[in-house]
C-alpha positions in Angstrom: -18.6 -2.4 66.4 -19.4 0.2 64.0 -20.8 -2.6 61.7 -22.2 -4.9 64.4 -25.8 -4.6 63.1 -25.1 -5.0 59.6 -23.0 -8.0 60.4 -26.0 -9.6 62.5 -28.5 -8.9 59.9 -26.4 -10.7 57.2 -25.8 -13.6 59.6 -29.7 -13.8 60.2 -30.2 -13.2 56.4 -28.1 -16.1 55.4 -28.8 -18.4 58.3 -32.7 -18.1 57.8 -32.2 -19.9 54.6 -30.6 -23.0 56.1 -31.6 -25.9 58.3 -30.0 -26.5 61.7 -27.9 -29.1 60.2 -26.5 -27.0 57.6 -25.8 -24.1 59.8 -23.9 -26.7 61.8 -21.9 -28.0 59.0 -20.8 -24.6 57.9 -19.8 -23.5 61.4 -17.8 -26.7 61.7 -16.3 -26.5 58.3 -15.3 -23.1 59.4 -13.7 -24.1 62.5 -16.3 -21.9 64.5 -17.4 -23.7 68.0 -20.7 -24.1 68.0 -23.5 -26.7 69.4 -26.9 -27.4 68.6 -29.9 -26.9 71.4 -31.9 -30.0 71.4 -35.8 -29.9 71.6 -37.0 -31.4 74.9 -38.2 -34.4 72.9 -34.5 -34.8 71.5 -33.1 -34.4 74.9 -35.2 -37.5 76.1 -34.4 -39.4 73.2 -30.8 -38.8 73.0 -29.1 -42.5 72.8 -26.5 -41.5 75.6 -29.2 -41.3 78.4 -30.1 -45.0 77.3 -26.5 -46.2 76.8 -25.4 -44.4 80.2 -28.4 -46.3 82.0 -29.9 -42.7 83.4 -33.5 -43.7 83.4 -35.5 -45.3 86.3 -39.0 -46.1 86.9 -40.7 -44.2 89.7 -43.9 -44.1 91.1 -46.8 -41.5 90.8 -50.4 -41.3 92.0 -51.0 -41.7 88.2 -49.0 -44.3 87.7 -45.2 -45.4 86.8 -43.1 -42.8 84.7 -39.4 -43.1 83.8 -37.3 -40.5 85.3 -34.0 -39.3 84.8 -31.4 -40.0 87.5 -29.3 -37.0 89.0 -26.4 -35.8 86.9 -23.6 -37.7 88.5 -22.4 -41.3 88.8 -20.7 -42.6 91.8 -19.4 -46.2 91.6 -21.1 -48.5 93.7 -23.8 -45.8 94.4 -27.5 -45.8 93.2 -29.2 -42.6 93.9 -32.6 -42.8 95.9 -35.6 -42.4 93.4 -38.3 -42.3 95.7 -42.0 -42.3 94.5 -43.2 -38.6 93.7 -45.8 -37.8 96.6 -49.4 -36.8 95.9 -50.2 -33.3 95.9 -50.2 -32.2 99.5 -48.8 -35.5 100.8 -46.6 -33.7 103.1 -47.8 -30.2 103.7 -48.8 -31.0 107.3 -45.5 -32.3 108.3 -43.6 -29.6 106.6 -45.7 -26.6 108.1 -45.4 -28.3 111.3 -41.6 -28.5 111.0 -42.2 -24.6 110.2 -43.5 -23.8 113.2 -47.0 -23.9 112.4 -49.7 -25.1 115.3 -52.0 -28.1 114.5 -54.6 -25.3 114.9 -53.1 -23.0 112.3 -52.7 -25.9 109.6 -56.1 -27.2 110.2 -57.3 -23.5 109.6 -55.4 -23.4 106.3 -56.7 -26.6 105.3 -60.3 -25.7 106.1 -59.7 -22.2 104.1 -58.3 -24.2 101.3 -54.9 -22.7 101.6 -53.1 -25.8 101.5 -54.4 -29.3 99.7 -55.5 -32.0 102.1 -52.6 -34.5 102.3 -52.2 -37.8 104.1 -49.3 -36.6 106.1 
């Protein structure tokens, strides 16, 4: 603990001259457990997602998009991947389920507190 700050400075000094791959190679060679954190693009492009059939097309108000399935697999079970609802599409239904009256919900819509939806 006495030399903790100095150790961190030395690690940062050396690692700042290396690429991420170079750091991983050195840590692997030294037998130090490590893992590289992927960027969002690297995550989306990871070949395992395609190999494990993790993508499904779903509809959105702006057109179809690729969406990732939930992080589990069950034999013989395909998870439900419904279309993405439009903004406010279920606001009135949800507010009614929460106990708001039709008059209160109408007031929220008129005051632009909620987005006008279709339900």
